C-alpha positions in Angstrom: -51.6 5.1 -26.8 -51.6 6.6 -23.3 -48.7 4.3 -22.3 -46.5 5.3 -25.2 -44.6 8.2 -23.5 -44.1 6.0 -20.4 -42.8 3.1 -22.4 -40.5 5.3 -24.4 -39.1 6.8 -21.3 -38.4 3.4 -19.9 -36.6 2.4 -23.1 -34.4 5.5 -22.9 -33.6 4.8 -19.3 -32.6 1.3 -20.1 -30.5 2.4 -23.0 -28.8 5.0 -20.9 -28.1 2.5 -18.2 -26.6 0.1 -20.8 -24.3 2.7 -22.2 -23.3 3.8 -18.7 -22.5 0.2 -17.9 -20.5 -0.2 -21.1 -18.5 2.9 -20.5 -17.8 1.9 -16.9 -16.6 -1.6 -18.0 -13.9 0.0 -20.1 -12.7 2.7 -17.7 -9.2 2.3 -16.4 -7.3 3.5 -13.4 -5.0 6.1 -14.8 -2.8 8.9 -13.5 -3.3 12.1 -15.5 -0.4 14.6 -15.8 -0.8 18.2 -16.9 2.3 20.3 -17.6 2.0 24.0 -18.3 4.8 26.5 -19.2 4.7 29.4 -16.8 4.9 32.9 -18.4 4.7 31.8 -22.0 2.3 34.7 -22.8 4.8 37.2 -21.5 7.6 35.5 -23.4 5.6 35.9 -26.6 5.0 39.5 -25.9 8.7 40.2 -25.2 10.3 38.1 -27.8 7.7 37.8 -30.6 5.6 34.9 -31.9 8.5 33.1 -33.7 10.8 33.1 -30.7 7.8 32.0 -28.5 7.0 29.1 -30.8 10.7 28.0 -30.8 10.8 28.2 -27.0 7.6 26.2 -26.5 8.8 23.5 -29.0 12.2 23.2 -27.2 10.4 22.7 -23.9 8.1 20.1 -25.4 11.1 18.3 -27.0 12.8 18.2 -23.6 9.8 17.0 -21.6 8.2 14.5 -24.0 11.1 12.0 -23.8 11.1 12.2 -20.0 7.4 11.3 -20.0 8.0 8.4 -22.3 11.1 7.2 -20.3 8.7 6.9 -17.3 6.2 4.8 -19.2 3.9 7.7 -19.8 1.9 8.4 -23.0 1.5 11.9 -24.3 -2.2 12.3 -25.2 -1.9 15.7 -26.8 -0.2 19.1 -26.6 -2.4 22.1 -26.1 -0.5 25.3 -27.0 2.1 25.5 -24.2 0.7 22.6 -22.2 1.0 18.8 -22.2 -1.6 16.2 -21.3 -0.2 12.8 -20.6 -1.3 9.6 -18.8 0.4 6.8 -16.8 -0.7 3.5 -15.6 1.3 3.8 -12.4 1.1 6.8 -10.1 4.6 6.3 -8.7 6.3 6.5 -12.1 4.1 9.5 -12.9 5.3 11.4 -9.9 8.9 10.4 -10.6 8.4 11.7 -14.2 7.2 15.0 -12.8 10.3 15.2 -10.6 12.6 14.4 -13.5 10.9 17.2 -15.6 11.3 19.8 -12.9 15.0 18.8 -12.3 15.8 18.8 -16.0 14.5 22.4 -16.4 16.1 23.5 -13.2 19.5 22.3 -14.5 18.9 24.1 -17.8 18.1 27.3 -15.9 21.4 27.4 -14.1 23.6 30.3 -15.1 21.0 31.7 -17.5 19.6 35.2 -17.3 16.3 35.5 -15.7 14.5 36.4 -19.0 15.8 33.1 -20.5 14.8 30.8 -17.7 11.9 28.4 -18.2 9.6 27.3 -15.5 6.7 24.8 -15.5 3.9 23.7 -13.2 3.0 20.0 -13.0 -0.4 18.6 -11.8 -1.3 15.0 -11.2 -4.5 13.2 -10.5 -5.4 9.5 -10.4 -8.8 8.2 -11.2 -11.1 6.4 -13.7 -10.4 7.5 -17.3 -11.7 6.3 -20.7 -9.0 5.7 -23.3 -9.6 6.2 -27.0 -6.4 5.4 -28.9 -3.8 7.6 -27.1 -6.4 10.2 -25.9 -8.0 10.1 -22.5 -11.4 11.4 -21.3 -13.4 11.6 -18.1 -13.7 13.5 -14.8 -10.2 12.5 -13.9 -8.9 14.8 -16.6 -11.2 17.6 -15.5 -9.9 17.4 -11.9 -6.3 17.3 -13.1 -6.9 20.4 -15.2 -8.3 22.2 -12.2 -5.4 21.2 -10.0 -3.0 22.6 -12.6 -4.7 26.0 -12.4 -4.1 25.9 -8.6 -0.4 24.9 -9.0 2.4 27.4 -8.5 5.5 27.9 -10.7 8.1 25.2 -10.2 5.6 23.0 -8.2 4.3 19.5 -8.6 0.8 19.4 -7.1 -1.0 16.1 -6.6 -4.5 15.0 -5.7 -5.4 12.9 -2.6 -5.6 9.8 -4.8 -2.1 10.2 -6.1 -0.8 10.9 -2.6 -2.6 7.7 -1.5 -0.4 5.7 -3.9 3.0 7.3 -3.0 2.7 8.1 0.7 4.8 5.0 1.7 7.4 5.3 -1.2 10.8 6.0 0.5 12.2 8.3 -2.3 9.0 10.4 -2.8 8.4 13.1 -0.2 5.1 15.1 0.0 3.8 18.0 2.0 0.3 19.3 2.4 -0.3 22.1 0.0 -3.8 23.3 0.9 -7.0 22.0 2.4 -10.5 22.5 1.0 -9.5 24.1 -2.4 -12.5 25.2 -4.4 -12.6 24.3 -8.1 -14.8 26.0 -10.7 -17.8 23.9 -11.5 -17.3 21.6 -8.5 -19.4 21.8 -5.4 -17.0 19.8 -3.3 -13.6 21.1 -2.0 -10.4 19.1 -2.6 -7.3 18.8 -0.5 -4.0 19.2 -2.5 -0.5 18.1 -1.8 2.9 19.2 -3.1 5.8 16.9 -4.0 9.3 17.9 -2.8 11.6 17.6 -5.8 14.7 19.8 -5.1 17.6 17.7 -3.9 18.7 18.5 -0.4 15.3 20.1 0.6 14.2 19.0 4.0 11.1 16.9 4.0 8.4 17.6 6.7 6.5 14.8 8.4 4.2 13.0 5.9 0.6 14.3 5.9 -2.1 11.9 7.2 -3.8 9.5 4.8 -6.6 11.1 2.7 -10.2 10.4 3.7 -12.5 8.2 1.7 -14.5 11.2 0.7 -11.4 13.0 -0.7 -10.4 9.9 -2.6 -13.8 9.6 -4.1 -13.7 13.2 -5.3 -10.3 12.8 -6.9 -11.0 9.5 -8.6 -14.3 10.4 -10.1 -16.2 8.0 -7.9 -18.3 10.8 -6.3 -21.4 9.1 -7.6 -20.8 6.4 -5.0 -18.6 3.3 -4.9 -21.7 1.2 -4.3 -23.1 2.1 -7.7 -19.9 1.1 -9.4 -19.7 -2.1 -7.4 -23.3 -3.1 -8.5 -22.5 -2.4 -12.1 -19.0 -3.8 -12.4 -19.3 -7.0 -14.5 -17.1 -9.9 -13.1 -14.9 -12.1 -15.2 -12.9 -15.4 -14.2 -10.9 -18.5 -15.3 -10.4 -22.2 -15.0 -12.0 -23.6 -11.9 -9.8 -25.1 -9.3 -8.4 -28.6 -9.3 -9.7 -31.1 -6.9 -8.7 -34.5 -5.6 -10.5 -37.5 -7.1 -13.8 -37.6 -5.2 -15.2 -40.5 -3.4 -18.3 -42.1 -4.8 -21.4 -40.1 -4.0 -19.5 -37.0 -2.9 -19.4 -33.7 -4.8 -16.0 -32.3 -5.8 -14.5 -29.5 -3.8 -12.9 -26.3 -5.3 -9.2 -26.5 -6.0 -6.7 -24.9 -8.4 -6.5 -25.7 -12.1 -3.1 -27.4 -11.6 -1.4 -28.7 -8.5 -0.9 -25.7 -6.3 2.7 -24.5 -5.9 4.1 -24.1 -2.4 3.0 -20.8 -0.9 5.5 -18.0 -1.0 7.6 -17.2 2.0 6.7 -14.5 4.4 9.2 -11.9 5.6 8.7 -9.8 8.7 5.2 -9.1 10.0 2.5 -10.0 7.5 4.4 -9.1 4.2 4.5 -11.7 1.4 7.7 -11.6 -0.6 10.2 -13.8 -2.4 13.7 -12.4 -2.0 12.4 -8.8 -1.6 12.5 -6.3 1.3 9.4 -6.0 3.5 6.8 -3.7 2.0 5.5 -0.7 3.7 2.8 -1.1 6.4 -0.8 -0.3 5.4 -2.3 3.0 6.4 -3.6 3.0 10.0 -7.2 3.9 9.2 -10.0 2.5 7.1 -10.4 -0.9 5.4 -7.6 -3.5 5.2 -7.8 -6.0 2.4 -6.3 -9.5 2.3 -6.0 -12.1 -0.5 -6.5 -15.5 1.1 -5.6 -18.8 -0.7 -8.4 -21.3 -1.1 -7.1 -24.8 -0.7 -8.1 -27.8 -2.7 -10.6 -28.9 -0.1 -12.3 -25.5 0.0 -10.7 -24.4 3.3 -8.8 -21.1 3.6 -5.0 -21.0 3.8 -2.3 -18.3 3.6 -3.4 -14.7 4.0 -1.5 -12.0 2.0 -2.2 -8.4 3.0 -2.7 -5.7 0.3 -0.3 -3.6 2.2 1.3 -1.3 -0.4 0.0 0.7 -3.3 -0.1 -1.1 -6.6 0.7 -4.5 -5.1 1.8 -7.0 -7.8 1.1 -10.8 -7.9 3.1 -12.8 -10.3 5.2 -15.9 -11.0 8.6 -14.3 -10.3 8.0 -10.5 -9.9 6.1 -8.4 -7.4 5.3 -8.6 -3.7 3.4 -11.9 -3.9 5.2 -14.6 -6.0 4.4 -18.2 -6.9 7.5 -19.3 -8.8 6.2 -22.9 -9.4 3.0 -21.8 -11.0 3.5 -22.0 -14.8 0.1 -20.6 -15.4 1.1 -17.2 -14.0 2.7 -14.5 -16.0 5.9 -12.9 -14.5 3.6 -10.0 -13.4 0.0 -11.2 -13.6 -2.3 -9.0 -11.5 -2.1 -5.6 -9.8 -4.1 -4.8 -6.7 -4.8 -1.1 -5.9 -6.6 0.2 -2.9 -8.4 3.6 -3.1 -9.9 4.5 0.2 -12.2 1.6 1.2 -12.3 0.2 -2.3 -10.1 -2.5 -3.9 -9.4 -2.8 -7.6 -7.7 -5.7 -9.5 -6.1 -5.1 -12.9 -5.0 -7.7 -15.4 -1.4 -7.0 -16.3 -0.6 -10.6 -17.6 -0.7 -9.7 -21.3 -2.9 -12.8 -22.1 -3.7 -15.4 -19.5 -6.2 -13.1 -17.7 -7.7 -12.7 -14.3 -11.0 -14.4 -13.5 -13.7 -13.8 -11.0 -16.3 -16.3 -9.7 -19.9 -15.3 -10.4 -22.0 -14.4 -7.4 -25.1 -13.4 -9.4 -26.3 -13.7 -13.0 -24.2 -11.4 -15.2 -24.9 -9.8 -18.6 -22.4 -11.0 -21.2 -20.9 -8.8 -23.8 -19.3 -10.0 -27.1 -15.9 -11.3 -26.4 -16.5 -12.2 -22.8 -14.6 -15.3 -21.8 -16.2 -17.7 -19.3 -15.0 -20.9 -17.6 -17.3 -23.7 -16.6 -15.5 -26.6 -15.1 -12.4 -27.0 -17.2 -14.2 -25.7 -20.3 -13.3 -22.3 -21.5 -15.7 -20.4 -23.8 -15.9 -17.1 -25.6 -19.3 -15.4 -26.0 -20.1 -14.1 -29.5 -23.1 -12.5 -31.2 -21.6 -12.9 -34.6 -21.3 -16.3 -36.3 -18.5 -17.1 -38.8 -15.1 -15.6 -39.3 -12.0 -16.6 -37.4 -12.6 -16.1 -33.8 -9.8 -15.6 -31.4 -10.1 -14.5 -27.8 -10.5 -10.7 -28.0 -7.9 -8.4 -26.6 -9.2 -6.8 -23.5 -7.7 -3.4 -24.3 -10.1 -0.5 -24.9 -8.6 0.2 -28.3 -9.9 -3.1 -29.6 -13.2 -3.2 -27.7 -16.3 -2.5 -29.8 -18.5 -0.2 -27.8 -20.8 1.8 -30.1 -21.1 -0.5 -33.1 -22.8 -3.4 -31.4 -26.2 -2.7 -32.7 -25.4 -4.2 -36.1 -24.2 -7.4 -34.5 -27.2 -7.7 -32.1 -29.3 -9.5 -34.7 -26.7 -12.2 -35.4 -27.2 -15.6 -33.8 -25.4 -15.9 -30.4 -23.0 -18.7 -29.7 -20.2 -19.8 -27.4 -16.9 -20.6 -29.0 -15.2 -23.4 -27.1 -11.5 -22.6 -26.7 -8.4 -24.8 -26.3 -5.8 -24.2 -23.7 -4.0 -21.8 -26.0 -7.2 -20.0 -26.8 -7.9 -21.4 -30.2 -11.5 -22.1 -31.3 -12.2 -25.8 -31.3 -16.0 -25.9 -31.5 -19.0 -23.5 -31.8 -22.0 -24.1 -29.6 -25.3 -22.5 -30.6 -27.4 -20.7 -28.0 -31.1 -20.8 -27.6 -33.0 -17.5 -27.3 -34.8 -18.9 -24.3 -32.2 -20.9 -22.3 -29.1 -23.0 -22.8 -27.8 -25.2 -20.0 -24.4 -26.8 -19.4 -23.4 -29.6 -17.1 -21.4 -32.8 -16.8 -24.5 -35.0 -17.2 -27.5 -32.7 -17.6 -28.1 -29.8 -20.0 -28.3 -28.6 -23.5 -24.5 -29.2 -23.8 -22.9 -31.9 -21.6 -19.3 -32.6 -20.9 -19.2 -36.1 -19.3 -15.4 -36.3 -19.1 -15.0 -33.0 -17.1 -15.1 -34.1 -13.4 -14.8 -30.4 -12.4 -18.2 -29.6 -13.8 -21.2 -30.3 -11.8 -24.1 -32.5 -13.2 -26.0 -29.3 -13.8 -23.5 -26.4 -13.8 -24.7 -23.2 -15.4 -27.3 -21.7 -17.7 -27.3 -18.9 -20.3 -30.6 -17.2 -20.9 -31.9 -14.0 -22.6 -33.1 -11.2 -20.3 -34.5 -7.7 -21.1 -30.9 -6.3 -21.4 -29.2 -9.2 -23.2 -27.8 -12.7 -22.5 -27.1 -13.5 -18.9 -24.8 -16.2 -17.4 -26.0 -17.8 -14.1 -24.3 -20.4 -12.0 -26.6 -23.3 -10.9 -25.1 -23.8 -7.5 -22.2 -25.8 -8.9 -19.4 -27.0 -6.6 -16.5 -25.4 -8.4 -18.4 -22.3 -9.6 -18.6 -20.4 -12.9 -16.1 -17.7 -13.8 -15.9 -14.6 -16.0 -12.7 -12.9 -17.1 -12.3 -9.3 -16.2 -11.7 -7.0 -19.2 -8.9 -5.0 -17.7 -9.9 -3.6 -14.3 -12.5 -4.6 -11.8 -13.8 -3.4 -8.5 -13.7 -6.4 -6.1 -15.6 -6.8 -2.9 -15.3 -8.7 0.3 -16.0 -12.4 -0.4 -15.1 -12.3 -4.1 -13.2 -15.3 -5.4 -10.5 -14.7 -8.0 -8.6 -17.2 -10.1 -5.1 -15.9 -11.0 -3.1 -18.4 -12.9 -3.4 -21.6 -10.8 -4.1 -19.7 -7.6 -7.6 -19.4 -6.2 -7.9 -16.4 -3.9 -10.6 -15.0 -1.7 -10.9 -11.3 -1.1 -11.3 -10.5 2.6 -12.0 -7.0 3.9 -11.5 -6.1 7.6 -12.2 -2.8 9.3 -9.1 -1.4 11.1 
């Protein structure tokens, strides 16, 4: 009895950690936009409630299409304000510029009492989507920036400036250093976007510090914490040459590797595109390095611009001969000394090689050798590979499914279920010649390849020192670290970080 409070506390701590991990897994990098109509209260006082409501609605009707034209989503309107989110910081800033210019054009030749002015605030960070609405500290920071924004201004956070500092058509000046926000112990630097045509642009401010980026993005709890908790996810192991007798296979791409893309200029990977901007002069520089079929390292591609895209025929890194790649497949975003990869393929997915045992969640897709599986806790029903979007991810209703027998659904190349493999509560092993489930025809699978076992927090997948590795597909976004191996289409890439 004396141990009951202690045991209960440990259970609560474990449950809180599980919920924190689940939330972090479904956070996304988003740019939050707040728009507020300046002087709306005075307008109501001078013209009456009905005229005020009409004015606000006209402004909303003007600004909402501009947000949508720039791939933004209006989460909600709050009185005379708009909360919206974007997946790309550059388009968000361009949307803010378009809104200011649209109202500026409207105000021309109108009496001062009939002119409408707005303030626009932008912040980029980790947000949690629920349908169209967005939550998280990234929203709180954007709201506080809006309160520090002047009329006719577009104020942005350090993390937004980090993403647009090298964009030729976006010009930014420093607004203020060390701005204090209510409820925040730390002080944030702010920047202002120059949007009036013909206005002279001053020299660009220096790159924000890692500490400033951490405050803006909601990573003030520490990047290392997120790195430890981020659950990896990968795809088909690489192809290999037929191995000589008695020799283990070496890692190689899932299909014959296309010829590497051409390189233009000094260290910029392109295919028929202009050279990208140089990376910032300070901090960490990331590279994506091809892993050849024999396991050696090949071409190096610098992550040298914000939101770098890798795809078959679009983006800064292109592999036009790789049929496994989507036109735009993966987006790489550097925030300070951290690198994120996002799956923008719309289906094929981005995979990461396991470095340690990882807890599996329902719907996780794993790759062992050439075998692709989907982890499920619920038996029966038609099982397709789950959509990785947060709208379709079960987060808080998992308790009911926890009692159902776990299984792996073996998937075909087009992600159809071809077989269901039961899992033992203790341990289930996989290999070419040894294990609970064997695949003798898969020469990319090691004799003893991986195991799935139950731990205190759920089922864990662990690679058994296989030659080609075990992979887990990322849900949507993942923090990647130096040494991580990613499988994107038929390309096997190693993340390399170097201090500048």
